[in-house]
C-alpha positions as CSV (number, residue, x, y, z in Angstrom):
1,X,14.8,-11.7,13.5
2,X,12.0,-10.4,16.2
3,X,11.8,-7.2,15.5
4,X,12.8,-5.8,19.4
5,X,15.5,-7.3,18.1
6,X,17.0,-5.0,15.7
7,X,18.5,-1.9,15.8
8,X,16.5,0.9,16.2
9,X,15.9,3.1,13.4
10,X,17.7,6.8,13.1
11,X,16.3,8.6,11.0
12,X,13.0,11.2,10.0
13,X,10.1,11.4,7.9
14,X,12.6,12.3,4.4
15,X,14.1,8.5,5.3
16,X,11.5,7.2,5.9
17,X,9.2,8.3,2.9
18,X,12.5,7.4,0.3
19,X,12.8,3.6,1.7
20,X,8.6,3.5,0.3
21,X,9.4,4.3,-3.0
22,X,12.6,2.1,-3.2
23,X,10.4,-0.7,-1.8
24,X,8.9,-2.0,-4.7
25,X,5.2,-3.8,-3.6
26,X,5.0,-7.6,-3.7
27,X,1.8,-9.6,-4.7
28,X,0.8,-12.5,-3.0
29,X,2.5,-15.4,-4.6
30,X,0.6,-17.9,-6.8
31,X,-0.9,-21.1,-4.7
32,X,-1.8,-18.3,-1.7
33,X,-5.3,-19.4,-0.6
34,X,-7.3,-19.0,2.0
35,X,-9.6,-21.4,1.1
36,X,-12.3,-23.2,4.1
37,X,-11.5,-20.1,6.4
38,X,-13.3,-17.2,7.7
39,X,-11.7,-14.0,8.3
40,X,-13.3,-11.0,9.9
41,X,-11.2,-7.5,8.8
42,X,-12.5,-4.6,10.6
43,X,-13.1,-0.9,8.1
44,X,-13.7,-3.2,5.6
45,X,-16.8,-0.8,3.5
46,X,-14.4,1.4,2.5
47,X,-10.9,2.1,1.5
48,X,-7.9,-0.8,1.9
49,X,-10.0,-2.5,4.4
50,X,-13.1,-3.3,1.0
51,X,-10.3,-3.5,-1.2
52,X,-8.7,-6.0,1.2
53,X,-12.4,-8.1,1.8
54,X,-12.6,-8.2,-2.0
55,X,-8.5,-9.9,-2.9
56,X,-9.6,-12.1,0.0
57,X,-12.3,-13.4,-1.2
58,X,-9.7,-13.7,-4.6
59,X,-7.9,-16.0,-2.9
60,X,-11.3,-18.1,-2.3
61,X,-11.7,-16.8,1.6
62,X,-14.7,-19.2,2.3
63,X,-17.4,-16.7,5.2
64,X,-16.0,-12.9,5.3
65,X,-17.2,-10.9,8.0
66,X,-17.7,-7.4,6.9
67,X,-17.2,-5.0,10.3
68,X,-18.3,-1.7,10.5
69,X,-20.3,1.2,12.2
70,X,-22.4,1.9,10.0
71,X,-23.9,-1.6,8.8
72,X,-25.6,0.5,6.1
73,X,-22.6,1.0,4.3
74,X,-21.1,-2.4,4.9
75,X,-24.2,-4.3,3.5
76,X,-23.8,-1.5,0.3
77,X,-20.5,-3.5,-0.2
78,X,-21.4,-6.8,0.6
79,X,-23.5,-6.6,-2.0
80,X,-21.0,-6.1,-4.6
81,X,-19.3,-9.1,-2.9
82,X,-21.8,-11.3,-3.4
83,X,-22.7,-10.8,-6.7
84,X,-18.4,-11.4,-7.6
85,X,-18.1,-14.2,-5.1
86,X,-21.9,-16.0,-5.0
87,X,-20.1,-19.2,-3.3
88,X,-18.6,-17.4,-0.4
89,X,-20.4,-16.4,3.1
90,X,-20.6,-12.6,2.9
91,X,-21.9,-11.2,7.0
92,X,-22.1,-8.0,8.2
93,X,-21.5,-7.2,11.7
94,X,-22.1,-3.5,13.5
95,X,-19.2,-2.5,15.4
96,X,-18.2,1.0,16.8
97,X,-14.6,1.1,17.4
98,X,-15.8,3.9,19.8
99,X,-17.3,2.2,22.0
100,X,-16.3,-0.1,24.5
101,X,-20.1,-1.7,25.0
102,X,-20.3,-2.5,20.7
103,X,-16.6,-4.2,20.7
104,X,-17.4,-6.4,23.3
105,X,-21.3,-7.7,21.8
106,X,-18.9,-8.2,18.5
107,X,-16.9,-10.7,20.1
108,X,-19.8,-12.5,21.9
109,X,-21.2,-12.7,18.1
110,X,-17.7,-14.1,16.8
111,X,-17.7,-17.1,20.2
112,X,-21.0,-18.1,18.1
113,X,-18.7,-18.4,14.7
114,X,-18.0,-22.6,13.9
115,X,-14.2,-20.6,14.3
116,X,-12.6,-18.3,13.4
117,X,-8.8,-18.3,11.5
118,X,-7.9,-14.0,10.6
119,X,-8.7,-11.3,12.7
120,X,-7.1,-7.9,10.7
121,X,-8.1,-5.6,13.0
122,X,-8.1,-1.9,10.4
123,X,-9.9,-0.2,11.6
124,X,-8.3,3.6,12.8
125,X,-8.4,7.2,12.3
126,X,-6.4,10.0,12.6
127,X,-8.8,12.8,14.1
128,X,-7.8,17.1,13.1
129,X,-10.1,17.9,15.8
130,X,-9.9,17.5,18.9
131,X,-13.5,14.9,20.1
132,X,-13.7,12.5,22.5
133,X,-15.4,9.2,22.3
134,X,-17.5,8.4,25.4
135,X,-15.3,6.7,27.1
136,X,-13.5,9.8,28.3
137,X,-11.0,9.5,26.0
138,X,-8.9,11.4,23.1
139,X,-11.7,9.5,19.9
140,X,-7.8,8.8,17.4
141,X,-6.3,7.3,21.0
142,X,-9.9,5.4,21.9
143,X,-9.9,3.5,18.2
144,X,-6.2,3.3,17.4
145,X,-5.3,1.6,20.8
146,X,-7.2,2.0,23.1
147,X,-10.4,-0.6,21.4
148,X,-7.9,-1.9,19.9
149,X,-6.7,-3.6,22.9
150,X,-9.8,-4.7,23.9
151,X,-10.7,-6.2,20.6
152,X,-7.7,-7.8,20.2
153,X,-7.9,-9.4,23.4
154,X,-11.0,-10.4,23.4
155,X,-10.4,-12.0,20.1
156,X,-7.4,-13.9,21.4
157,X,-9.7,-17.3,23.1
158,X,-11.5,-17.1,19.4
159,X,-9.0,-17.2,16.6
160,X,-6.8,-19.8,18.7
161,X,-9.5,-22.2,19.5
162,X,-8.3,-25.1,16.9
163,X,-11.2,-28.0,17.9
164,X,-14.1,-24.9,16.5
165,X,-11.8,-24.4,13.7
166,X,-11.5,-26.2,10.3
167,X,-7.6,-25.4,9.8
168,X,-5.0,-26.8,12.8
169,X,-3.0,-23.8,12.3
170,X,-2.4,-21.0,14.3
171,X,-5.1,-18.1,14.2
172,X,-4.1,-14.9,12.7
173,X,-4.1,-11.5,14.0
174,X,-2.8,-8.8,12.2
175,X,-3.1,-5.0,13.3
176,X,-2.6,-2.3,10.9
177,X,0.2,0.6,11.6
178,X,1.8,2.4,9.5
179,X,5.3,2.8,8.9
180,X,4.9,7.1,10.3
181,X,5.5,5.0,13.8
182,X,9.0,5.3,13.5
183,X,9.3,9.1,12.9
184,X,5.9,9.5,16.4
185,X,7.2,12.1,18.4
186,X,5.3,10.6,21.1
187,X,5.0,13.7,23.9
188,X,3.5,12.0,26.6
189,X,6.2,9.1,26.8
190,X,7.3,11.2,30.2
191,X,3.6,12.1,31.7
192,X,2.8,9.1,34.7
193,X,0.6,8.0,34.5
194,X,0.4,8.7,31.1
195,X,-3.2,7.4,30.0
196,X,-4.3,11.2,31.1
197,X,-1.6,13.2,28.8
198,X,-3.4,11.6,26.0
199,X,-6.8,12.9,26.9
200,X,-4.5,16.6,27.5
201,X,-5.7,18.8,24.2
202,X,-4.1,21.2,25.4
203,X,-1.9,22.0,22.5
204,X,-3.5,20.8,19.9
205,X,-2.8,21.9,17.2
206,X,-3.1,20.5,13.2
207,X,0.8,19.2,14.3
208,X,0.4,17.5,17.1
209,X,-3.2,16.2,15.5
210,X,-0.9,14.3,12.8
211,X,1.7,13.8,15.8
212,X,-0.8,11.8,17.4
213,X,-2.2,9.6,14.3
214,X,1.8,8.7,13.8
215,X,2.0,8.1,17.8
216,X,-0.8,6.2,18.6
217,X,0.9,3.6,15.7
218,X,4.1,3.5,18.4
219,X,1.3,2.3,20.3
220,X,0.3,-0.4,18.5
221,X,4.3,-1.6,18.8
222,X,3.5,-2.0,22.5
223,X,0.8,-4.4,21.9
224,X,2.2,-6.2,19.9
225,X,5.8,-7.1,21.8
226,X,3.9,-7.6,25.2
227,X,0.8,-9.8,23.4
228,X,3.4,-12.0,21.2
229,X,5.4,-12.6,24.8
230,X,2.2,-13.6,26.0
231,X,0.5,-15.9,23.6
232,X,2.6,-18.2,21.6
233,X,2.7,-18.4,17.9
234,X,1.6,-21.7,17.8
235,X,-1.7,-20.1,19.0
236,X,-1.7,-17.4,17.4
237,X,0.5,-15.7,15.2
238,X,0.5,-12.1,16.3
239,X,2.0,-8.8,14.4
240,X,1.7,-6.0,12.8
241,X,1.6,-5.2,8.9
242,X,2.3,-1.8,7.2
243,X,0.4,-0.3,4.0
244,X,2.6,1.9,3.6
245,X,1.3,5.2,2.1
246,X,-1.2,4.1,-0.3
247,X,-4.4,6.3,-2.8
248,X,-7.9,5.8,-2.1
249,X,-7.8,6.1,1.1
250,X,-10.0,8.3,4.2
251,X,-7.3,9.1,6.3
252,X,-6.4,12.2,5.4
253,X,-10.0,13.7,4.7
254,X,-10.2,15.8,7.1
255,X,-7.4,17.7,5.8
256,X,-7.0,21.6,5.7
257,X,-8.1,23.3,3.1
258,X,-4.6,24.0,2.0
259,X,-3.2,21.4,2.5
260,X,-5.7,19.2,0.3
261,X,-3.8,20.2,-3.1
262,X,-0.9,19.3,-1.6
263,X,-2.2,16.1,-0.6
264,X,-3.1,14.8,-3.5
265,X,0.1,15.8,-5.7
266,X,1.8,13.9,-2.9
267,X,-0.9,10.9,-3.3
268,X,-0.3,10.9,-7.2
269,X,3.1,11.0,-7.3
270,X,4.4,9.1,-4.4
271,X,1.6,7.1,-3.1
272,X,1.2,3.0,-3.1
273,X,-2.7,2.0,-5.2
274,X,-5.1,0.3,-3.3
275,X,-4.2,-2.6,-4.3
276,X,-0.2,-2.7,-3.3
277,X,-0.9,-1.3,0.1
278,X,-3.4,-4.4,0.7
279,X,-0.4,-6.8,-1.0
280,X,0.5,-6.0,2.9
281,X,-2.2,-7.1,4.4
282,X,-2.5,-10.8,3.1
283,X,1.8,-10.8,3.4
284,X,1.4,-10.2,7.9
285,X,-1.7,-13.1,7.6
286,X,-0.9,-15.4,5.2
287,X,2.5,-15.8,2.8
288,X,4.6,-14.4,7.1
289,X,4.7,-17.4,9.5
290,X,5.6,-17.3,13.0
291,X,9.1,-15.8,12.0
292,X,6.3,-12.9,12.4
293,X,5.5,-12.9,16.0
294,X,5.4,-10.1,17.5
295,X,7.8,-8.3,14.1
296,X,6.1,-4.8,13.1
297,X,6.6,-5.9,9.5
298,X,6.9,-2.3,6.6
299,X,7.9,-2.3,2.8
300,X,7.8,-6.2,3.2
301,X,10.5,-6.1,5.4
302,X,10.7,-6.9,9.5
303,X,11.6,-3.4,11.1
304,X,12.2,-2.6,13.8
305,X,10.1,-0.9,16.7
306,X,9.5,2.9,17.7
307,X,13.3,4.0,19.0
308,X,12.5,5.4,22.6
309,X,11.7,1.6,23.3
310,X,15.2,0.2,23.1
311,X,15.7,2.7,25.4
312,X,15.8,2.2,29.4
313,X,12.9,5.0,30.3
314,X,11.3,3.4,26.7
315,X,10.7,0.2,28.6
316,X,9.4,1.4,31.5
317,X,7.4,3.3,29.5
318,X,6.0,0.5,27.2
319,X,5.6,-1.3,30.8
320,X,3.5,2.3,32.4
321,X,1.7,2.0,29.0
322,X,0.2,-1.6,29.2
323,X,-0.2,-1.9,33.1
324,X,-2.3,1.0,32.8
325,X,-4.5,-0.5,30.0
326,X,-4.9,-4.2,31.3
327,X,-6.1,-1.2,34.4
328,X,-7.9,1.4,32.0
329,X,-9.5,-2.9,30.3
330,X,-10.4,-4.2,33.4
331,X,-14.1,-4.6,33.2
332,X,-13.9,-7.3,30.6
333,X,-11.3,-8.9,32.4
334,X,-9.1,-8.7,30.2
335,X,-5.6,-10.2,32.2
336,X,-8.6,-13.1,32.9
337,X,-8.4,-14.0,29.1
338,X,-3.9,-13.0,29.0
339,X,-4.0,-15.8,32.1
340,X,-5.9,-17.9,29.9
341,X,-3.9,-17.3,27.2
342,X,0.0,-17.8,28.9
343,X,2.7,-19.3,26.7
344,X,3.2,-23.4,28.5
345,X,6.6,-23.9,29.8
Protein backbone atom coordinates (compact mmCIF):
# COMPACT_ATOMS: atom_id res chain seq x y z
CA UNK A 1 0.00 0.00 0.00
CA UNK A 2 1.36 3.46 -0.91
CA UNK A 3 2.52 5.76 1.88
CA UNK A 4 -0.12 8.39 1.13
CA UNK A 5 -2.85 5.75 1.63
CA UNK A 6 -1.74 4.92 5.18
CA UNK A 7 -2.85 6.49 8.45
CA UNK A 8 -0.36 9.15 9.64
CA UNK A 9 1.87 8.39 12.61
CA UNK A 10 1.12 10.43 15.72
CA UNK A 11 3.91 9.22 18.03
CA UNK A 12 6.81 11.48 19.02
CA UNK A 13 10.61 10.96 19.11
CA UNK A 14 10.50 8.22 21.75
CA UNK A 15 7.97 6.23 19.71
CA UNK A 16 10.10 6.64 16.59
CA UNK A 17 13.30 5.50 18.32
CA UNK A 18 11.60 2.57 20.06
CA UNK A 19 10.21 1.30 16.76
CA UNK A 20 13.67 1.47 15.18
CA UNK A 21 15.24 -0.45 18.08
CA UNK A 22 12.67 -3.25 17.79
CA UNK A 23 13.24 -3.75 14.06
CA UNK A 24 16.06 -6.04 13.04
CA UNK A 25 17.97 -4.80 9.97
CA UNK A 26 17.55 -7.09 6.97
CA UNK A 27 20.49 -7.95 4.71
CA UNK A 28 19.91 -8.28 0.96
CA UNK A 29 18.52 -11.70 0.03
CA UNK A 30 20.85 -14.25 -1.49
CA UNK A 31 21.08 -13.85 -5.21
CA UNK A 32 20.83 -10.05 -5.16
CA UNK A 33 22.94 -8.81 -8.05
CA UNK A 34 23.70 -5.55 -9.86
CA UNK A 35 25.53 -7.27 -12.71
CA UNK A 36 25.34 -5.29 -15.94
CA UNK A 37 24.05 -2.17 -14.19
CA UNK A 38 25.34 1.39 -13.86
CA UNK A 39 24.70 3.35 -10.68
CA UNK A 40 25.25 6.90 -9.49
CA UNK A 41 25.69 7.43 -5.75
CA UNK A 42 25.97 11.00 -4.53
CA UNK A 43 28.10 11.63 -1.46
CA UNK A 44 29.79 8.25 -1.89
CA UNK A 45 33.14 9.37 -0.49
CA UNK A 46 32.22 8.71 3.15
CA UNK A 47 29.77 7.09 5.53
CA UNK A 48 26.70 5.35 4.19
CA UNK A 49 27.37 6.40 0.60
CA UNK A 50 30.82 4.84 0.63
CA UNK A 51 29.50 1.71 2.32
CA UNK A 52 26.74 1.44 -0.27
CA UNK A 53 29.23 1.79 -3.11
CA UNK A 54 31.37 -0.98 -1.65
CA UNK A 55 28.41 -3.33 -1.09
CA UNK A 56 26.95 -2.77 -4.56
CA UNK A 57 30.33 -3.64 -6.07
CA UNK A 58 30.38 -6.79 -3.92
CA UNK A 59 27.02 -7.57 -5.53
CA UNK A 60 28.61 -7.33 -8.99
CA UNK A 61 27.75 -3.74 -9.96
CA UNK A 62 29.37 -3.20 -13.36
CA UNK A 63 29.79 0.59 -13.39
CA UNK A 64 29.87 2.88 -10.34
CA UNK A 65 29.87 6.67 -10.55
CA UNK A 66 30.95 8.33 -7.31
CA UNK A 67 29.47 11.84 -7.34
CA UNK A 68 31.24 14.13 -4.89
CA UNK A 69 31.98 17.78 -4.25
CA UNK A 70 35.69 17.17 -3.64
CA UNK A 71 37.01 14.97 -6.43
CA UNK A 72 40.29 14.26 -4.61
CA UNK A 73 38.36 12.72 -1.72
CA UNK A 74 36.35 10.62 -4.15
CA UNK A 75 39.49 9.46 -5.94
CA UNK A 76 40.92 8.17 -2.65
CA UNK A 77 37.81 6.05 -2.08
CA UNK A 78 37.78 4.93 -5.71
CA UNK A 79 41.41 3.77 -5.51
CA UNK A 80 40.55 1.44 -2.62
CA UNK A 81 37.44 0.15 -4.35
CA UNK A 82 39.32 -0.48 -7.61
CA UNK A 83 41.83 -2.67 -5.79
CA UNK A 84 39.02 -4.76 -4.30
CA UNK A 85 36.98 -4.85 -7.54
CA UNK A 86 39.36 -4.72 -10.51
CA UNK A 87 36.73 -5.89 -12.98
CA UNK A 88 34.30 -3.05 -12.24
CA UNK A 89 34.40 0.35 -13.88
CA UNK A 90 34.60 3.07 -11.22
CA UNK A 91 34.48 6.78 -12.04
CA UNK A 92 34.58 9.89 -9.87
CA UNK A 93 32.57 12.86 -11.14
CA UNK A 94 32.30 16.32 -9.62
CA UNK A 95 28.94 17.28 -8.14
CA UNK A 96 28.45 20.30 -5.86
CA UNK A 97 24.94 20.23 -4.44
CA UNK A 98 25.31 23.90 -3.46
CA UNK A 99 25.58 24.90 -7.11
CA UNK A 100 22.82 24.69 -9.71
CA UNK A 101 25.45 24.97 -12.45
CA UNK A 102 27.37 21.98 -11.09
CA UNK A 103 24.18 19.90 -10.90
CA UNK A 104 23.29 20.74 -14.49
CA UNK A 105 26.82 19.91 -15.69
CA UNK A 106 26.69 16.58 -13.85
CA UNK A 107 23.35 15.67 -15.44
CA UNK A 108 24.69 16.56 -18.89
CA UNK A 109 27.62 14.23 -18.29
CA UNK A 110 25.20 11.45 -17.31
CA UNK A 111 23.61 11.79 -20.75
CA UNK A 112 26.87 10.52 -22.27
CA UNK A 113 26.56 7.18 -20.47
CA UNK A 114 25.52 4.09 -22.46
CA UNK A 115 22.80 3.79 -19.84
CA UNK A 116 21.95 4.65 -16.24
CA UNK A 117 20.01 2.14 -14.15
CA UNK A 118 20.19 3.45 -10.57
CA UNK A 119 20.56 6.84 -8.90
CA UNK A 120 20.90 6.96 -5.12
CA UNK A 121 20.70 10.59 -3.98
CA UNK A 122 22.50 10.20 -0.69
CA UNK A 123 24.24 13.58 -0.30
CA UNK A 124 22.84 15.64 2.55
CA UNK A 125 23.88 18.14 5.21
CA UNK A 126 22.82 19.17 8.70
CA UNK A 127 24.16 22.68 9.24
CA UNK A 128 24.03 23.89 12.83
CA UNK A 129 25.40 27.30 11.88
CA UNK A 130 23.23 29.31 9.47
CA UNK A 131 24.85 29.74 6.07
CA UNK A 132 23.61 30.74 2.65
CA UNK A 133 24.51 29.01 -0.61
CA UNK A 134 25.39 30.94 -3.76
CA UNK A 135 21.76 30.40 -4.81
CA UNK A 136 20.64 32.70 -1.99
CA UNK A 137 19.03 29.91 0.03
CA UNK A 138 19.94 28.44 3.41
CA UNK A 139 22.33 25.54 2.88
CA UNK A 140 20.44 22.67 4.53
CA UNK A 141 17.28 23.58 2.62
CA UNK A 142 19.29 24.02 -0.57
CA UNK A 143 21.15 20.71 -0.49
CA UNK A 144 18.57 18.44 1.08
CA UNK A 145 15.60 19.71 -0.89
CA UNK A 146 16.00 22.20 -3.75
CA UNK A 147 19.18 20.71 -5.22
CA UNK A 148 17.87 17.18 -4.73
CA UNK A 149 14.71 18.07 -6.65
CA UNK A 150 16.73 19.55 -9.52
CA UNK A 151 19.08 16.60 -9.79
CA UNK A 152 16.22 14.11 -9.60
CA UNK A 153 14.23 15.76 -12.38
CA UNK A 154 17.28 16.09 -14.64
CA UNK A 155 18.11 12.39 -14.17
CA UNK A 156 14.58 11.08 -14.78
CA UNK A 157 14.75 10.96 -18.61
CA UNK A 158 18.15 9.25 -18.44
CA UNK A 159 16.94 6.64 -15.95
CA UNK A 160 13.81 5.94 -17.99
CA UNK A 161 15.59 5.53 -21.34
CA UNK A 162 15.38 1.78 -21.84
CA UNK A 163 16.77 2.09 -25.38
CA UNK A 164 20.10 3.18 -23.95
CA UNK A 165 20.06 0.68 -21.10
CA UNK A 166 21.00 -2.94 -21.52
CA UNK A 167 18.33 -4.13 -19.10
CA UNK A 168 14.65 -3.74 -19.95
CA UNK A 169 13.43 -3.00 -16.44
CA UNK A 170 12.51 0.27 -14.75
CA UNK A 171 15.22 2.66 -13.68
CA UNK A 172 15.62 3.25 -9.94
CA UNK A 173 15.66 6.58 -8.13
CA UNK A 174 16.03 6.71 -4.36
CA UNK A 175 16.08 9.82 -2.18
CA UNK A 176 17.76 8.96 1.10
CA UNK A 177 15.45 10.10 3.86
CA UNK A 178 15.12 9.92 7.61
CA UNK A 179 12.59 8.71 10.13
CA UNK A 180 13.03 12.13 11.74
CA UNK A 181 10.92 13.46 8.88
CA UNK A 182 7.77 12.20 10.58
CA UNK A 183 8.48 14.15 13.78
CA UNK A 184 9.61 17.38 12.10
CA UNK A 185 8.08 20.59 13.42
CA UNK A 186 7.88 22.09 9.91
CA UNK A 187 7.31 25.67 11.19
CA UNK A 188 7.33 27.11 7.66
CA UNK A 189 4.25 25.18 6.51
CA UNK A 190 1.76 28.07 6.78
CA UNK A 191 3.93 30.67 5.07
CA UNK A 192 2.77 32.22 1.80
CA UNK A 193 4.96 32.05 -0.19
CA UNK A 194 6.73 29.15 1.48
CA UNK A 195 10.27 29.06 0.03
CA UNK A 196 11.30 32.51 1.35
CA UNK A 197 10.30 31.32 4.84
CA UNK A 198 13.14 28.80 4.72
CA UNK A 199 15.58 31.68 4.28
CA UNK A 200 14.35 33.56 7.37
CA UNK A 201 17.01 32.71 9.95
CA UNK A 202 15.87 35.17 12.64
CA UNK A 203 14.88 32.32 14.98
CA UNK A 204 17.93 30.15 14.29
CA UNK A 205 19.43 28.22 17.19
CA UNK A 206 20.64 24.65 17.68
CA UNK A 207 17.14 23.27 18.23
CA UNK A 208 15.84 25.13 15.17
CA UNK A 209 18.77 23.80 13.11
CA UNK A 210 18.07 20.20 14.13
CA UNK A 211 14.42 20.59 13.19
CA UNK A 212 15.45 22.18 9.88
CA UNK A 213 17.21 18.92 8.97
CA UNK A 214 14.12 16.88 9.90
CA UNK A 215 11.85 19.27 8.00
CA UNK A 216 13.93 19.07 4.82
CA UNK A 217 13.64 15.30 5.01
CA UNK A 218 9.85 15.70 5.34
CA UNK A 219 9.94 17.80 2.16
CA UNK A 220 11.33 14.74 0.38
CA UNK A 221 7.96 13.13 1.07
CA UNK A 222 6.43 15.80 -1.18
CA UNK A 223 9.07 15.15 -3.83
CA UNK A 224 8.55 11.39 -3.69
CA UNK A 225 4.78 11.72 -3.92
CA UNK A 226 4.69 14.37 -6.66
CA UNK A 227 7.16 12.56 -8.93
CA UNK A 228 5.38 9.23 -8.45
CA UNK A 229 2.14 10.89 -9.59
CA UNK A 230 3.84 12.05 -12.80
CA UNK A 231 6.25 9.22 -13.64
CA UNK A 232 5.10 5.66 -14.31
CA UNK A 233 6.69 2.87 -12.27
CA UNK A 234 7.17 1.12 -15.62
CA UNK A 235 9.75 3.80 -16.40
CA UNK A 236 11.34 4.66 -13.05
CA UNK A 237 10.59 3.32 -9.56
CA UNK A 238 10.92 6.22 -7.13
CA UNK A 239 11.12 5.79 -3.37
CA UNK A 240 12.44 7.36 -0.19
CA UNK A 241 14.34 4.92 2.09
CA UNK A 242 15.57 5.70 5.60
CA UNK A 243 18.80 3.97 6.77
CA UNK A 244 17.96 4.72 10.41
CA UNK A 245 20.20 6.09 13.15
CA UNK A 246 23.62 4.92 12.04
CA UNK A 247 27.17 4.97 13.35
CA UNK A 248 29.96 6.33 11.18
CA UNK A 249 28.03 9.08 9.37
CA UNK A 250 29.08 12.73 9.35
CA UNK A 251 25.66 14.33 9.77
CA UNK A 252 26.21 15.25 13.42
CA UNK A 253 29.87 16.28 13.04
CA UNK A 254 28.95 19.92 13.76
CA UNK A 255 27.28 19.11 17.08
CA UNK A 256 28.05 21.57 19.89
CA UNK A 257 30.91 20.47 22.13
CA UNK A 258 28.58 19.79 25.07
CA UNK A 259 26.39 17.54 22.92
CA UNK A 260 29.16 15.40 21.47
CA UNK A 261 29.50 13.00 24.45
CA UNK A 262 25.72 12.49 24.40
CA UNK A 263 25.73 11.85 20.65
CA UNK A 264 28.63 9.40 20.98
CA UNK A 265 26.91 7.49 23.79
CA UNK A 266 23.56 7.32 22.00
CA UNK A 267 25.23 6.04 18.85
CA UNK A 268 27.12 3.38 20.80
CA UNK A 269 23.90 2.18 22.45
CA UNK A 270 21.26 2.67 19.78
CA UNK A 271 22.74 3.13 16.31
CA UNK A 272 23.02 0.61 13.52
CA UNK A 273 26.32 -0.15 11.88
CA UNK A 274 27.09 1.42 8.52
CA UNK A 275 26.56 -1.96 6.88
CA UNK A 276 23.14 -2.40 8.49
CA UNK A 277 22.06 1.11 7.55
CA UNK A 278 23.26 0.64 3.98
CA UNK A 279 21.07 -2.46 3.65
CA UNK A 280 18.12 -0.05 3.47
CA UNK A 281 19.61 1.43 0.29
CA UNK A 282 19.97 -2.00 -1.34
CA UNK A 283 16.44 -2.88 -0.26
CA UNK A 284 15.05 0.27 -1.92
CA UNK A 285 16.78 -0.06 -5.30
CA UNK A 286 16.80 -3.83 -5.74
CA UNK A 287 14.61 -5.84 -3.37
CA UNK A 288 11.58 -3.55 -3.52
CA UNK A 289 9.49 -3.49 -6.67
CA UNK A 290 6.76 -1.31 -8.11
CA UNK A 291 4.80 -1.54 -4.87
CA UNK A 292 7.34 0.89 -3.37
CA UNK A 293 6.79 3.57 -6.04
CA UNK A 294 6.05 6.84 -4.27
CA UNK A 295 6.71 5.36 -0.83
CA UNK A 296 8.62 6.28 2.31
CA UNK A 297 10.42 3.14 3.52
CA UNK A 298 11.54 3.15 7.15
CA UNK A 299 12.69 0.19 9.24
CA UNK A 300 11.98 -2.09 6.26
CA UNK A 301 8.33 -1.08 6.23
CA UNK A 302 6.33 1.23 4.01
CA UNK A 303 5.30 4.02 6.38
CA UNK A 304 3.09 7.10 6.04
CA UNK A 305 4.40 10.53 5.15
CA UNK A 306 4.53 13.42 7.62
CA UNK A 307 1.13 13.84 9.26
CA UNK A 308 0.63 17.38 7.94
CA UNK A 309 0.27 16.11 4.35
CA UNK A 310 -2.94 14.25 5.28
CA UNK A 311 -4.83 17.42 6.21
CA UNK A 312 -6.60 19.78 3.84
CA UNK A 313 -4.24 22.60 4.73
CA UNK A 314 -1.25 20.28 4.49
CA UNK A 315 -2.21 19.21 0.98
CA UNK A 316 -2.41 22.88 0.04
CA UNK A 317 1.04 23.38 1.56
CA UNK A 318 2.45 20.51 -0.49
CA UNK A 319 0.89 21.90 -3.66
CA UNK A 320 2.16 25.41 -2.96
CA UNK A 321 5.66 24.14 -2.20
CA UNK A 322 5.73 22.09 -5.40
CA UNK A 323 4.62 24.97 -7.60
CA UNK A 324 7.14 27.32 -6.00
CA UNK A 325 9.86 24.71 -6.41
CA UNK A 326 9.17 24.27 -10.11
CA UNK A 327 9.25 28.05 -10.50
CA UNK A 328 12.56 28.25 -8.61
CA UNK A 329 14.04 25.65 -10.96
CA UNK A 330 12.42 26.96 -14.14
CA UNK A 331 15.83 27.96 -15.53
CA UNK A 332 16.44 24.22 -16.10
CA UNK A 333 13.12 23.68 -17.95
CA UNK A 334 11.96 21.27 -15.27
CA UNK A 335 8.29 21.58 -16.25
CA UNK A 336 9.09 20.53 -19.81
CA UNK A 337 11.03 17.52 -18.52
CA UNK A 338 8.17 16.47 -16.27
CA UNK A 339 5.66 16.96 -19.09
CA UNK A 340 7.75 14.58 -21.22
CA UNK A 341 7.70 12.01 -18.40
CA UNK A 342 3.94 12.24 -17.83
CA UNK A 343 2.23 8.89 -17.36
CA UNK A 344 0.40 7.70 -20.42
CA UNK A 345 -3.36 7.25 -19.99
